[in-house]
N, C-alpha and C positions, 0 to 999 in steps of 0.2 A: 504494500500500500504506500503510494508516494505521498510525501508531505508537501504542503503548500510552500512554495519558495518565498522566503522573506528577504528583504533588503537588509543590508548591514545596519541601516538606521533603525529599521523596525525591530531588529534583534535586540537592540538596547533595552527594549521594554519587556523582554522575555522574563525578566526577574520579577516583574510586577503582576499583580492580580487585580487589575482595575475593574471596578464594577461597571456594568454596561446596561443594566436593566432600566426600563422606562420608569419603574417605581422609584429606583434610587435617584435618577436624574430629577424627577419631580420633587422628591423629598428633600434633596440637598439644596434646592433652590428656594425653599420655604423658610419663613420666620427668621429673618435676619434683621437686626436692629439698624437704626439710622447710622449713616457714616459720619465720622467726625468732620468738622469744618475743614475745607481745603486750604491750600497755601495762600499766603499774601504775595503781593508783587515783590519779586526779589530786588535787592539793591542794585544788582548789575543791570537790570532791565533798562534803567534810565540812560545807560551808557551805550546800549546796543545800536541805536540809530546812527550815532556819530561814527561808530566802528564800521557799520555797513556802508555808510557814505564814503568814508575814506578809502575803503577797499573798492567799492563799486565804481568810484570815479576813474579808476584805472581800466575798467572793462565795460565801458558804455555799450549797451545793446547786446551783451553776452549773458547767457545763463550760467550761473556759478553754483557748483554743487559741493557741499561740505559734509561728508559722512562722519558720524561719530566713531565709526568702527564697530566691530562686533565682538562677541565673546570668543575667547580662544580656549581650546581644550587643554587642560593641564594633564589629566590622566583619565582615559576612557570618557565617562560622561560627567567628569568634574572639571569645571572651568576655572581659569584664572580670574581673580578679582578684576572687574571691568574698570577701565580708565579711558575716558573719551580722548579722541585726537585733540590736540591743543588748539588747533584752528577752530574746530567745532565748539569747544568750550568757550573760547574767546568771543565767538560771534553769537552764541546763544545764552551765555551766562550759566549754563548747566554744569554742575560739578559732581562731586562725590562719585557714586557708582551709577549715575543716572543714564538711562536710555541707550543701552546697547542696541545697535541696528537703526537708530534714528538718523535722519538726514536733513540738513538745512539747505534750502535752495533760495538763492537770491535771483529773483525773476526780473529781467531788465524792463524798465519803463521805456515807452516810446520816447524818442528824443524830445518831442514837444512837451512831454510830461515830467521830464527831469527838472529838478530844482537845485538850489544851493544846499539843500539838506538831504535829498534822496535821489538816487539814480536807479535803485532797485527796490522791489518789494520782497520781504522775507516771509517764507513759509517753512514751518518746522513739520516734517513728516515723521510720525512716530506711531507706536502701537498703544492706543489708549486702553484703559481698563474695560474689561468685559463685565457683563452683568453676572450676578450670582446664580442665575438660572442657566447659564451657558456651560457647555462642557469644558470650555477653557478654564473656568473658575477652579475646577478641581483636578483636571486631567492634564493640563499643559504645564510641564515643568519649566518651560522657558518664560511664559508670560502669566501663568495662572496664579491667582491670588493666594491659593492654599500653599503654593510653592515659593513664591518670591515676594509675597506681600501685595498689598493693594497698590496698583499703578494709578497714576493720575488720569482723570478723565480729560477729554479734549478741552472742556471749559477751564478746568483747573490748570492745565498746562499753559493755556493762553494767559490766564491771570498771573501765573508765576513768571513767565518770560516776557510778557507783553507782545508776543508774536502771534501772528495768524498760524493756526495749526491745521493739519489734515492727516487722515489715516495713511499709514505707510503703504497700504495696498493701492493707493492712488498715485504712488510716486512714478511708476513707469509711464503712465499716460501724461503726467505733468512734464516729465523730462522729454517726452517725444513731441510735445505740442510745438508746431511751427518750426521744427528743426529743418535746416536747409535755408530758411529765411533768417534765422539767427544761429549763432554758434554756441557751443557749450564747452565748459571746462569743468574738470573735477579734481579735487585735491588728491594728488598722488600719494601712494603708500598709506592710505587711510582705511579702505575697505575693498578688498579684492572683488567682491560680488558687485558692488555699486560701480566700481571703476570699469568692470567688464560690461555691465549693462550700458553705461554711457558710451563705451567704445562700440558696442553693437548698434546702438541707436545712431551713432555718427555714421557708421558704414551704411546702414539702411537708408539714410537720408542724404547720402552723397557728400558728406563732409570729409574731404580728403586731405585737408591740411595736416601738418605734423602735430598730432594730439599730444605727443610726449613733451614737445617744447612748450606748447600752450599750457599744459598742466603744470609744468615746472615753473613757468612764469607766475601762475596763480599761487603756488607754494611760496615762491620768493616774495611776492607782494604781501601775502598774508603774514609771513614772518617779519617783514619790515614794518608792518602795521603795529607790531608790538614793541618796536624800539623805544617809543615814547609811551610811558605808562600814564593812564589817567588816575584821578584821585582814588577811585575804587580799587584799582590794581595795587597802588602803593599801600593802601590800608590793608589789603589782604596779605601782601608780602610782609608787612609789619606783624600781622597776626601770626604768620608762619614763623617768623623770627622769635616771637614771644613764646610760642609752643616749643621751638627748638631750644630756647633758653631753659625751659622747664626740663626738657630732655637731657640737656647737659648737666643740670643739677642732679638728675637721676643717675647719670653716668658717674659723677664724682661720688655720690653716695654709695654706689655699687662697688667702689674700689676695694674696700676691705674684703668682701667676698671674692671679688675677681682675682685678687692677689693670691688666694688660696686654691683657686680652681685650675685644673690642668688645661682648660681652654678658657682662660680668663677673658680673652678678646671677645668671646661669644657672650659672656656675662655682660660685658659693657655694651655690646651690640643690642642684646635683649633689653637692657635697661632703657636705652634710648627708644627702641621701637615701642615699648609699653606706653610711654608718655606720648609719642607721636600718634599712636592709634587711639589712645584715650581722649586726647584733646584736639586731634586733627583727623585727617582722612588716612594718615599713615606716613610712609616715607616718600620723600621726593626723589630718592635714589638710594641704592644699596649703601648702607653705612660702611665706611672704612674705619675699622678699629684695629690700628696697627701698632703693636708694641715693639719696642727695641728696633732691630734691623728691618722688621717688616715695614716700618715707616718709610723706608727708602724704596719700596715698591709703590709707585704712585697710585695705582688703583687696586690696592690690596683689599679684597672683599671676602677672602677665604675665612679670615677671622677665627683661626683655630689654634692660636698660640697662647702661651702663658704670659702673665705679667711678671717681669723680673725686677725685683727691688734694685734701685740705683739706675734704672733706665728710664727713657721717656716713652710716652704713648701718644701717638697722633690719632685724633678722632675727627673725621670729616663726615658731618651728618646734617641732614636737613629734614624738617617736618613739612609735609604737604597738608594744607588745610582743606576744608570741604569744597572750597571754590577751585581747588587744584593748583593754587599758587604755592610756591615752595620757597623755603630758605636754603642757604648753603653756607654752612659755618664750619671752620676748622679751628680746633684748639689743640695745643700740644702740652701734655700734662706730665709732671714727674711722678712716676709710679709710687715712690716713697713719700711724696708730698713736698719735697725740697729739690731744687735744681742744684746740680754740682757746679763748680766753677766753670768747667768747659761747656756744660750745657747752657749755663747762663750766657756765656759769651756768644754762642751760636744763636740762642733765642733772642738776645738783645739786638743782634745784627738783623735778624728777620723782622723784628718789631720796628726797628728804625726804617727799614725798607717799606713796611706797611704805612707808617706815618708820613713818610716823604711822598709816597705815591698819592695818598689822600690830599696832601698839601698841593701837589701839582694839579690834581683833578679839580681843585677848587678855583684854579686860575682861569680867567676868561680866554677863550680862543684855543684851549687845549684840545688836542685830538685824542681819541680813545687809545691809540697806540702809544701816546706819550706817557700814559700811566705805567705801562710796562717798562718803558725806557727809564723812567725815574726810579722804579724799584731796582732795576738791574744796576744802575749806577752805584747804589748803596751796597748791593751784594758784591759787586766786583771790587769795590774799595776794601771791604773787610777781607775778602779772599787774598788780596794783595798784602794787606797788613799782617795776615797770618802766615805769609810766605808760601801760600798754596798755589797761586797763579804762576805760570812759567814766564809771564810777561807782566807789564804794568797794567793796572786797571784801565787806563786810557787806551792802551793797545788792545786789550781784550774786548773792550766795548765796540771796537770797529767792526762793521758788518762782515768783513773778510776774516775775522778771527773768532770771537765769541767763545774763548776758552772757558769763561765762567759758567757757561750754560751746561758744562759737564755736571755741575752741582745744583743747577736750577733749570731743568730741561723743559718745563711747561710754561705756558703763558701766565701772566699775572692777573688777568681779568677776563671775565665773560659776562654777557648780559644774563639777567635772571628774571624769572617770571613764572609763567605756566610750565615751562621746561626749565630744568636746572641750568642747561646751556640754551637759554632762550634765543630766539631770532637767528638760529644757526644757518638758515637758508638766505639770509640777507646778503646783498652785494657788499663787496669789500669796501667800496667807497662810502657806504652807509653804515659800516660797522667799524673796522679797524681804522679807516682813514677819516671817519666822521668827527666833526667838532662836537664836544660834549654839550648836550642840551638839557634844559630843565625837564624832568620826568624820566630821564634814563636811570635805570637801576642795574647795577652790576657788582661783581665781586672785586675785592683786592686781596690777593692771596700769594704773596711771594713765599719762598721756602728755601731751605738748604738741606741737601741730602748727601750724607757721607756714608756710603755703603761699607759694610764690614770688610769686604775684599778689595777696597780701593787703596792701592799702594801709593797713589799720588798725594794722599793727605797724611798728616801726622797721625800716629796710632791713637792718640787721645780723642781724635774726632771720629774715628771709625765706629759705625753702628748708630750714629746720631742722625736722626731725621726730624726736622722742624718745619712746620707750616703754620701760619696764622692767617685766617681768612675771615673777612668781614663783608657785609652786604651794605652797599652804598647807594644813595640816591642823589642826583644832581638837583639842587633847588636854586631859586633866584639868588640865594646867598652863598652858593658854592656847594661842595660835596659834603654830605652828612652821613655818618655811620649809623645805619638803622639798628645795628647790632651792638651799639656802644655799651649796653648794660651787661653783656656777657663778659666776664673778667678776661683780661688779655695781658696786663702787665705782670711781671714776675711777682711783685708784691701782692697784687690782687689774686693771682692764681693760687699762690701758696696759702693765702688767707682763706680763700674759697674752699680749698681742699681741707684745710684744718677744721673749718666750720662744719662741713658736711660729712666728714669721715670720723667724727668723734665716736 
């Protein structure tokens, strides 16, 4: 007797015994209480029209498609926690783990209907909440209320975002409308299924221009849109920094236990994650908890080593808040609570580089690249004073030499926002070569890294890695450290550790 052939997707439900009787369907839909009040208008909603206009003004008469992205399988039918594409989050104001599979479409206005405030009309396509009498309510593990909680209704989503909304099932027709008469772009590397749909519709309607180049231009412009943060964005970054401060307090308080654990780095990592998840949405990026020589591996995230008394520990961590904005902070702490003389020497050099970079960033007419140049001038001078450079600091700083970069190989700054390395698709002339402007938010993070096996440095320096990183905003009065309250001087760090490790 042959069995009915099942698809692999259908086989995922073989472990369940889902009730299918009409009696059950009728019964489960009965006698539910009133739903709680829906959401109020989100603070971000007031900023969306300006963001849409700034973006849309570059693409008059073109349909622009921004997918949120979709759930990704972690193991079998268990998904990774969802995090929307940053361009979608920026243009909808949706954060947290909201709306996998949703798509924002900016529909072009006719030229005569464009204004100084709007060139496109925004519609958010999503899967609204189904009724309690529907099969989806109890049987759909992707959207069903029994499985994932109550989704927003169309009316509630519109109230929250201030956007016109429509059911995701109508997306295909909306994207296909008038194609050939207007062009269409979709955010690349966001959602394979939506990108494939757009490409299929392009081909069906004879749009033969280079879609890859067009889509990359959209990504570039959406990235550049975030180079200047509005008031809402800056306030959310400050929230993320405040949560990160709490996370670092948790880290310091965890040191007594971490020093006795065979994988003390993971104790530290876990202490930060607990606070980031309790007070925010989670981590903005994987925490670097690098003790002793591990600090000299720039992206050390294995975090499986012990904390050894007498060494330093470099922690690079940032909390992401519910709006998806993140902080990015690095502190280097003495495991035993006190810096040794050599550790102090290295730490003070890096701190001086931080302070000078901030001073330069506050000057009018300074370009983004000048912040790195300022920090490197301090780093090179100290390396010369310690007899480590094979040439003078002046010679090392010349573009054709750069000997000092052996011990400071990364950049000093990057933009910060929805992504920890925000605006990464922006053109060089608008990023590295740009004059600093009010509303820019970026890091200042010089370091010195002396690996254990580096025979070009005196033995006393080997195994020491130091980075100090703060988050900075450009204001009308110059550059300000948003993370000023997180201890950073030697005296403050030692007092911080003494207070929280009693």
